[in-house]
N, C-alpha and C positions, 0 to 999 in steps of 0.2 A: 501352440502359441510360442512365438519367439519374442523374447524381451531383449531390447537393445537400447543403446544410448547413441544419440546423434545430436550434434550441436549442443552438447552438455545437457541434453534433455532425455529423460527416461520415457521410452515408448514401448509399445508391443504390437505385434502383427498377428492377425488371426489366420491360422493355417489349417484349421479343421472346421467342418460345418457345425460341429457340436459347440463351438465357441461363439457362434453368432446368435443373435435374437432374430425373431421374425422381421422386425423393423429394419434391422441392418441388412438382412437378406433382400428385402424389397427395395431398399436403396441401391443395392448392387444390381438387382434385376432391372431397375429403371435407369441405370447409368447409360450415358451416351457412347461410351467407348471402353475398351479393355483397360486402357491406362487409368481411366477414372475409377473403374472397379478395383484396380490394383492399389490406387491411392487410398480408397476406403478400407481395404483389407490391411494394408501394410502400415498405415499411419504416416506415410511419406508423401511429400509434395512431388510433383512431376520433376522438379529440378533435383531433389534429393535422390530420386530413383536412379538418376544417371551416375551417382557416385559408385565407384567400384566396390566399396564395402557393403553397399546395399544389394548387390547382386544375389546373394543367397536368400535374402528376405523376399525379394521380388520373385525369384524362381519358385519359392515355396508357395507364395500367394497365387502365382500363375497356375501351379499344379492343382491348387484347390479349385480354381475357376473351371479347369478342364474336367474335374470329377463331377459325378452326379450326387446331388444332395440326398440324404436319406432321412427316414423318420422312424421313430419307435412309438407304437400306439400306447398312449397313456392308460393307466389302470382305471381311471374314472370313466372312460368311454366304453360303453357296452360292446359286446362282440357282434350281436345281431341287431342292427338298428331298425329292422322291420318291426321289432317290438317296442321301439321308442316312439315318441310323439310324431304324428304326421306333420305338425307345424314346423318342427325342426328340419325335417327332410325337405319340405317344400320351400322353406325359407332358403335353405342351402341351394336348391335348384334356382331359385329366383336370383340370388346374388351371383351365381356362376353365369347365368344368362346375361346379367347386366354388365358384366366386366369382360372387355375384349381379351385381356390377358388373364388366364385362370388364377395366377398367383395373387392378383390384386383382390380376389375374392377370399383369399385364405383367412384374413383377420375376421371376416364375417362368419365363415363356416366354423372357425374355432370358437368364437364368442357365442354363436347360436347354440352349440351343444354344451359348452363349458359353463355358461352362466344363464340358463333359461329363466331363472327367477328374477333376473335383473333387467328384463326388457318386456315390452308388451307385444306379444306375437301377432295379435290382430292388427295393431297399429303398424307394425313393421311389414306385415303381409300386404297391407293396403298401399304401401309405397310411400307412406308419410315420413319414414326415416328410421334409423337405428342409432342407439346411443353411441355418440362419438367416443365417450370415455371407455366403453367396452372395447372398441376397436384399438384404442391406444394401449389398453391393458393387454390385449392379445399380441400387439406388436412387441411388447416387452418380454414375452414368453420365449424360452429357448427354441430355436428353430427346429431342432430335432423332435421336440414334443409336438409342435404345431403341425409339422409335416406328417408325423405319425397319425395324428388325429384326422387331418384333412384327407390323406390318402385312404384311410379306412372309411371315412364318410363317402368318398367318391366311389370306392369299390362296392360298398353296400348299395349305393344309388344304382349302380350298374346291375347288381343282382336283382334289385326290385324291378328295374326296367325289363329284364329278361323274363321275369315271372309274370308281370302284369301288362307289359307294353303291348303285346299282340292284341289284347282286347281293348285297351284304353286308347291306343293310337288309331282310332277309327277315322277314316277320311270322310269329311262332310260330303253330302250329296251335292249335285249341281244346283238343285233347288235351294239348298241351304246357303250355298255360296252367293246365289243371286239375291237371296234375302238379306245377305250381309252378315253371316255368322262370324266372319273374320274380324269384325269390329270388336269382338270380345277378347281377341288374342292379347291385346295390350294389357289386360288386367290379370293374365296368367291364372294361377290357382285361386286368386281372390274371387274371380267370377264363379268358380265351382263352389267356393265356401259360401258365398251369398246365396247361391241356389239352394244349398242344403240347409241354410238357416231359415228359408221360407219367409224372408222379410223380417225375421226377429234376430238381429245381430247380437243380441245378448247371449245367444247360443254359440257364437263363433269361438269363443275361448274354449268352451267345453269340447267342441268338435276338433279343434286343433290339438287337443290332448289325447285324442284316440290314437292307438298304435297304428303305424303306417300300414301294416298288413291288413288290419281291420278296415281302415278307410279305403284302401285300394280294392279290397274284395267287394266292398259295398259299391264302389264305382263300377266294377266289372259286372256285378249282378244287375245294376241299373242299365248298363249298356246292353247286356244281353236281353233284358226285359223289353227295352225300347226296340231292339231288332225284332224280337218275337211279335210284339204288338203291331209293328209296321207291316210285317209279313202276313200276320193274321188278318189285318184290315184289307190288305191287297187280295188275299184269297177270298174273303167274304164279299168284296166288291165285285169280283169276277163271277161269283156264284149268284149274286143278286141280278 
């Protein structure tokens, strides 16, 4: 951080990622130009940046923009998220899918894992919304902590995909496509959740608390059982 005086006014410029909050980082990521980003970091107006005495400040801020932001995993976040609730993992997937730019989903991912007791997972999974106050709270957290949490969540997501993806990413048959199975895609994991509730949505909250590894293993077993039963029926029909 550089503290300076300009026009008889005390100001400061952020020159390290650790000096920013998530909200400030998102504002920079959403800026329309490098100059706008430099203004946000330096605290200078475009006209003030042209002043010769502002050159070292602008250069330091520019160097920050050219560097890669980093994160440090917070202690409150578990190491192996496969043992944490399936609801948290699938909500994180949902918000990543819904945002064209991944960083726009960062407040959601952080809030989902940091404050699970402060939102209704079933309500959020249904697409009805997520508490705006939690997102604002996440934006006020130091960037380094948020990135550390988010990078770890996304890494664990990839590990779970490697472990269970080959079984769970089964391509629907031509007959299923003709019947319109793709109409359920817009509901995402919520469609799977309602299926396992068997019409009793009072069970949804309990199911979302199951460890991700347990739930994905259950899905894998059901997928293989379905394949087995389909092939068994085919064999029996040929024998008949």
